[in-house]
C-alpha positions as a printed NumPy array, in Angstrom:
array([[ 97.399,  94.465,  85.554],
       [100.748,  95.797,  86.685],
       [104.206,  94.439,  87.489],
       [104.975,  91.093,  85.827],
       [108.532,  90.356,  86.949],
       [111.313,  91.773,  89.13 ],
       [114.959,  90.766,  89.02 ],
       [116.277,  88.723,  91.989],
       [117.821,  90.403,  95.019],
       [120.896,  88.168,  94.968],
       [122.89 ,  87.027,  91.964],
       [122.255,  83.41 ,  91.071],
       [118.81 ,  83.276,  92.688],
       [115.677,  83.193,  90.557],
       [112.909,  85.668,  91.309],
       [109.426,  84.241,  90.753],
       [107.278,  85.663,  88.014],
       [104.564,  87.819,  89.568],
       [101.787,  86.859,  87.164],
       [100.749,  83.513,  85.694],
       [ 98.148,  84.78 ,  83.188],
       [100.624,  86.247,  80.699],
       [ 99.545,  87.239,  77.179],
       [101.728,  86.157,  74.267],
       [102.844,  89.702,  73.506],
       [102.921,  92.973,  75.402],
       [101.287,  95.644,  73.284],
       [102.164,  98.172,  75.968],
       [104.336,  98.198,  79.038],
       [107.336,  99.513,  80.919],
       [110.854,  98.18 ,  81.436],
       [112.574,  99.908,  84.379],
       [116.162,  99.492,  85.542],
       [118.734, 101.197,  87.738],
       [122.375, 101.215,  86.688],
       [125.648, 102.888,  87.642],
       [127.22 , 105.478,  85.352],
       [130.988, 105.91 ,  85.677],
       [132.508, 108.789,  83.714],
       [135.429, 107.889,  81.505],
       [134.891, 104.132,  81.772],
       [133.686, 103.588,  78.201],
       [130.575, 101.758,  77.102],
       [128.675,  99.027,  78.938],
       [125.742,  96.721,  78.271],
       [122.841,  97.384,  80.64 ],
       [120.092,  95.091,  79.351],
       [119.758,  92.822,  76.32 ],
       [117.1  ,  90.494,  74.996],
       [117.146,  88.337,  71.868],
       [114.1  ,  86.289,  70.876],
       [112.908,  84.12 ,  67.993],
       [109.219,  83.783,  68.869],
       [106.679,  84.96 ,  67.894],
       [109.156,  86.746,  65.594],
       [112.881,  87.348,  65.461],
       [113.948,  90.488,  67.281],
       [115.593,  92.027,  70.282],
       [115.963,  94.864,  72.751],
       [119.322,  96.322,  73.759],
       [120.079,  99.155,  76.217],
       [123.658, 100.383,  76.59 ],
       [125.865, 103.104,  77.982],
       [127.997, 104.552,  75.189],
       [131.281, 106.491,  75.419],
       [130.679, 110.202,  75.793],
       [128.009, 109.869,  78.514],
       [125.205, 108.601,  76.3  ],
       [122.413, 106.083,  76.84 ],
       [121.283, 104.18 ,  73.747],
       [118.338, 101.877,  73.103],
       [117.869,  99.657,  70.041],
       [114.769,  97.641,  69.166],
       [114.609,  95.169,  66.315],
       [111.841,  93.13 ,  64.725],
       [112.624,  90.975,  61.681],
       [114.315,  93.461,  59.3  ],
       [113.218,  96.661,  61.027],
       [114.989,  98.533,  63.803],
       [114.307, 101.507,  66.072],
       [117.007, 103.565,  67.796],
       [116.96 , 106.167,  70.551],
       [119.796, 107.982,  72.299],
       [119.958, 110.329,  75.297],
       [123.056, 112.412,  76.13 ],
       [123.863, 113.159,  79.784],
       [124.983, 116.775,  80.183],
       [127.388, 117.533,  83.039],
       [128.081, 113.823,  83.613],
       [131.356, 114.25 ,  85.473],
       [131.004, 111.946,  88.467],
       [129.679, 108.497,  89.286],
       [125.942, 108.405,  89.761],
       [122.917, 106.157,  89.583],
       [120.697, 106.291,  86.509],
       [117.103, 105.103,  86.442],
       [116.095, 104.165,  82.907],
       [112.503, 103.556,  81.852],
       [111.484, 102.351,  78.421],
       [107.736, 102.871,  77.893],
       [105.806, 101.685,  74.86 ],
       [102.239, 101.575,  73.597],
       [102.249,  99.89 ,  70.204],
       [ 98.572, 100.562,  69.31 ],
       [ 99.127, 104.281,  69.929],
       [102.474, 104.124,  68.049],
       [104.145, 105.667,  71.093],
       [107.455, 104.839,  72.721],
       [109.71 , 106.828,  75.029],
       [113.028, 106.33 ,  76.785],
       [113.341, 108.227,  80.078],
       [116.628, 108.775,  81.919],
       [116.372, 109.979,  85.524],
       [119.277, 111.03 ,  87.74 ],
       [118.   , 110.855,  91.341],
       [121.43 , 111.554,  92.861],
       [121.596, 114.946,  91.174],
       [118.067, 116.393,  91.533],
       [118.126, 117.116,  87.802],
       [115.085, 117.08 ,  85.479],
       [114.528, 113.763,  83.711],
       [115.642, 113.468,  80.093],
       [113.633, 111.693,  77.415],
       [113.504, 110.837,  73.722],
       [110.496, 109.608,  71.751],
       [110.398, 106.449,  69.611],
       [107.82 , 106.434,  66.826],
       [105.798, 103.29 ,  66.164],
       [107.621, 100.798,  68.426],
       [106.678,  97.11 ,  68.14 ],
       [105.042,  94.997,  70.858],
       [107.405,  92.737,  72.803],
       [107.231,  88.976,  73.496],
       [105.99 ,  88.514,  77.044],
       [107.544,  85.187,  78.01 ],
       [111.07 ,  85.963,  76.829],
       [111.072,  89.379,  78.467],
       [109.63 ,  88.266,  81.808],
       [112.035,  85.329,  82.046],
       [115.028,  87.561,  81.347],
       [113.963,  90.137,  83.937],
       [113.223,  87.469,  86.563],
       [116.645,  85.874,  86.122],
       [115.32 ,  82.601,  84.698],
       [117.693,  82.881,  81.74 ],
       [120.422,  84.663,  83.668],
       [122.148,  86.936,  81.161],
       [119.904,  89.945,  80.437],
       [121.394,  92.35 ,  82.999],
       [124.795,  93.914,  82.447],
       [127.428,  94.212,  85.166],
       [126.519,  97.804,  86.018],
       [122.788,  97.113,  86.247],
       [121.491,  96.744,  89.79 ],
       [117.977,  95.517,  88.991],
       [115.224,  95.512,  86.399],
       [111.443,  95.209,  86.491],
       [108.722,  94.751,  83.895],
       [105.123,  96.014,  83.899],
       [102.315,  95.569,  81.38 ],
       [101.274,  99.179,  82.004],
       [102.797, 102.486,  80.985],
       [104.185, 103.257,  84.437],
       [104.63 , 106.815,  85.752],
       [108.11 , 108.296,  85.927],
       [109.517, 111.107,  88.041],
       [109.351, 111.693,  91.812],
       [108.078, 108.609,  93.612],
       [106.671, 108.057,  97.128],
       [109.065, 106.291,  99.507],
       [107.232, 106.132, 102.851],
       [105.239, 103.117, 104.05 ],
       [101.653, 103.663, 105.119],
       [102.304, 103.133, 108.856],
       [104.776, 106.026, 109.152],
       [103.424, 108.388, 111.85 ],
       [102.952, 112.036, 110.89 ],
       [102.645, 114.799, 113.477],
       [ 99.592, 116.965, 112.925],
       [ 99.305, 120.681, 113.669],
       [ 97.548, 119.91 , 116.961],
       [100.376, 117.629, 118.08 ],
       [ 98.55 , 114.351, 117.53 ],
       [100.078, 111.56 , 115.427],
       [ 98.256, 110.174, 112.409],
       [ 99.122, 107.234, 110.181],
       [100.372, 108.487, 106.797],
       [ 97.734, 106.768, 104.671],
       [ 94.965, 108.348, 106.768],
       [ 95.878, 111.901, 105.846],
       [ 93.441, 113.906, 103.733],
       [ 93.778, 116.876, 101.415],
       [ 93.859, 120.094, 103.401],
       [ 95.033, 118.469, 106.637],
       [ 97.566, 120.6  , 108.495],
       [100.785, 118.761, 109.313],
       [103.77 , 119.778, 111.397],
       [107.074, 120.242, 109.567],
       [110.496, 119.293, 110.899],
       [111.335, 122.983, 111.379],
       [108.312, 123.514, 113.626],
       [105.998, 125.125, 111.093],
       [102.603, 124.02 , 109.806],
       [101.739, 123.171, 106.184],
       [ 98.578, 121.984, 104.377],
       [ 98.524, 118.671, 102.496],
       [ 98.194, 119.478,  98.777],
       [ 98.328, 115.872,  97.625],
       [ 98.57 , 112.321,  98.953],
       [100.131, 109.908,  96.485],
       [100.568, 106.15 ,  96.539],
       [102.112, 103.658,  94.118],
       [103.322, 100.053,  94.015],
       [107.016,  99.763,  93.115],
       [109.657,  97.038,  92.782],
       [111.344,  96.541,  96.174],
       [114.804,  96.981,  94.662],
       [117.584,  99.581,  94.585],
       [116.458, 103.001,  95.806],
       [112.941, 101.548,  96.227],
       [114.048,  98.743,  98.565],
       [112.414,  99.144, 101.997],
       [114.68 ,  99.68 , 105.006],
       [113.937,  99.63 , 108.719],
       [115.294, 102.799, 110.343],
       [116.079, 101.995, 113.962],
       [115.616, 104.086, 117.05 ],
       [117.362, 105.904, 118.676],
       [119.636, 106.726, 115.708],
       [119.222, 110.224, 114.264],
       [116.81 , 110.94 , 117.122],
       [114.168, 108.397, 116.104],
       [111.629, 107.593, 118.814],
       [110.412, 104.387, 117.105],
       [111.4  , 102.129, 114.216],
       [109.953, 103.13 , 110.848],
       [110.127, 101.634, 107.345],
       [111.027, 103.795, 104.346],
       [112.495, 103.361, 100.873],
       [116.283, 103.359, 100.5  ],
       [116.196, 106.624,  98.539],
       [114.081, 108.496, 101.111],
       [115.792, 111.598, 102.465],
       [115.799, 112.306, 106.179],
       [116.29 , 115.76 , 107.653],
       [118.476, 116.01 , 110.723],
       [119.147, 119.093, 112.839],
       [120.58 , 119.961, 116.227],
       [123.886, 120.495, 117.973],
       [125.584, 117.502, 116.326],
       [124.714, 118.795, 112.846],
       [125.944, 122.281, 113.684],
       [129.169, 120.903, 115.191],
       [129.971, 118.486, 112.352],
       [128.799, 120.438, 109.316],
       [128.377, 124.061, 110.388],
       [124.743, 124.394, 109.332],
       [121.278, 124.221, 110.899],
       [120.087, 121.033, 109.172],
       [121.166, 118.469, 106.584],
       [119.592, 115.728, 104.467],
       [120.585, 112.068, 104.7  ],
       [119.522, 109.273, 102.342],
       [118.193, 106.26 , 104.204],
       [120.389, 103.869, 102.197],
       [123.515, 105.358, 103.772],
       [122.328, 104.201, 107.189],
       [122.898, 100.578, 106.111],
       [126.626, 101.094, 106.505],
       [126.251, 101.609, 110.249],
       [123.821, 100.269, 112.837],
       [121.007, 102.74 , 112.133],
       [119.192, 100.712, 109.454],
       [118.439,  97.141, 108.425],
       [116.942,  95.758, 105.2  ],
       [113.245,  94.983, 105.565],
       [112.175,  91.373, 104.882],
       [112.686,  90.453, 101.215],
       [109.732,  91.038,  98.911],
       [109.175,  91.679,  95.216],
       [106.907,  94.734,  95.425],
       [106.146,  97.397,  97.989],
       [103.448, 100.082,  98.136],
       [104.701, 103.499,  99.164],
       [102.964, 106.739, 100.122],
       [104.035, 110.369, 100.134],
       [102.699, 113.85 , 100.833],
       [102.928, 116.921,  98.627],
       [103.381, 120.208, 100.53 ],
       [103.526, 123.825,  99.293],
       [107.283, 124.024,  99.979],
       [110.066, 121.475,  99.883],
       [109.866, 120.678, 103.571],
       [110.206, 117.625, 105.785],
       [107.359, 116.036, 107.737],
       [107.802, 115.774, 111.507],
       [107.657, 112.047, 112.245],
       [108.748, 110.049, 115.295],
       [111.464, 112.529, 116.246],
       [112.915, 112.888, 112.753],
       [112.189, 114.867, 109.597],
       [111.102, 112.936, 106.474],
       [111.372, 114.905, 103.246],
       [107.992, 115.289, 101.558],
       [107.566, 114.761,  97.805],
       [110.104, 116.998,  96.046],
       [108.902, 117.826,  92.518],
       [111.332, 120.582,  91.539],
       [109.917, 122.869,  88.843],
       [107.588, 120.288,  87.32 ],
       [104.886, 122.879,  86.81 ],
       [107.156, 124.388,  84.121],
       [107.781, 121.049,  82.372],
       [104.649, 119.684,  80.702],
       [106.177, 116.4  ,  79.452],
       [107.42 , 115.477,  82.917],
       [104.138, 116.414,  84.584],
       [102.038, 114.397,  82.108],
       [104.24 , 111.3  ,  82.631],
       [104.262, 111.52 ,  86.439],
       [102.068, 110.454,  89.341],
       [100.897, 114.08 ,  89.467],
       [ 99.333, 114.03 ,  85.992],
       [ 95.853, 114.   ,  87.531],
       [ 96.543, 117.268,  89.363],
       [ 96.226, 120.518,  87.334],
       [ 99.73 , 121.643,  86.411],
       [ 98.957, 125.251,  87.347],
       [ 98.231, 124.168,  90.929],
       [101.544, 122.441,  91.462],
       [103.942, 124.152,  93.872],
       [107.34 , 125.318,  92.646],
       [109.933, 123.497,  94.741],
       [113.066, 124.578,  92.899],
       [116.251, 122.692,  93.718],
       [117.366, 121.279,  97.067],
       [118.74 , 124.016,  99.306],
       [120.078, 121.852, 102.121],
       [123.333, 119.946, 102.165],
       [122.941, 116.248, 101.273],
       [125.427, 114.097, 103.164],
       [127.514, 111.374, 101.55 ],
       [127.746, 107.878, 103.018],
       [130.666, 108.528, 105.392],
       [129.152, 111.775, 106.688],
       [125.78 , 110.097, 107.228],
       [127.25 , 107.233, 109.281],
       [129.305, 109.695, 111.364],
       [126.216, 111.8  , 112.102],
       [124.092, 108.789, 113.046],
       [126.737, 107.609, 115.521],
       [127.112, 111.115, 116.975],
       [123.35 , 111.571, 117.41 ],
       [123.038, 108.353, 119.441],
       [126.195, 108.802, 121.52 ]])
């Protein structure tokens, strides 16, 4: 049980279906996609599906004028609609949309996440949604029909489970983590209570170790970060959306502050990163610490799981990977306090750090 299909990496290429034993209908599941929002550009189709078997119906997800995301489901003569408004949507950003449904429980929900902005996820409930036809949906997602994704949609993926939403792990299991005693330990071998070294030289206990399988697309696509850029002592593999903490004289000279955060995906525009070998899925790991700090790893800081003020937001906690952890025990991370570099700044810093 899990991911059924992932859209192809390159336009015009089919992505193989990930499962052969498909049921006729999906009574529950998750459709996830990442798309670009551009303020003032009007509406846009993000994903659409029309089917005639085992019944006539469809699924349509769109951006509407006025910074709104709309979803419409139809089955024979019935329809279901949901709409989410994006407050403060004044600049281009990536949206991660997740439609979750569980027909037997009469539960559906549309989530809209804004990873570029560190804002809480938005959601709207859909009462009594119908099951969806498996074959039509998997073929559309996998690119076998070739017209489901809109022009602003980067990728889509389909699961037969109600997938978690919210902060996701973005470090591969082999990433080395510096322990309090100075030794290095493979990330997936950490245990609760272990003391790890932070990028700022402090020590913090591991409150949680999370792992999840994700589509290797968009901000989840694995990248190889190359030494010696940004001070790396060895190559490591992380997700494209993973934030790296960089400090030192170059940071102070260029940006006038002690440390900054850089998204790994920005390193692709220089020589500091390369795409990892193509794959459909990737399993990532991440560590939860008491504060929003970076792990010391191979000469660089890797931001640990940043959960904001999830402890104050029950709906987000219950839908996340942290749902198994008592909400009252979650740390309060607040918002990001460090400067996050844009693409040009990140490339400039990487070149300066290796010069």
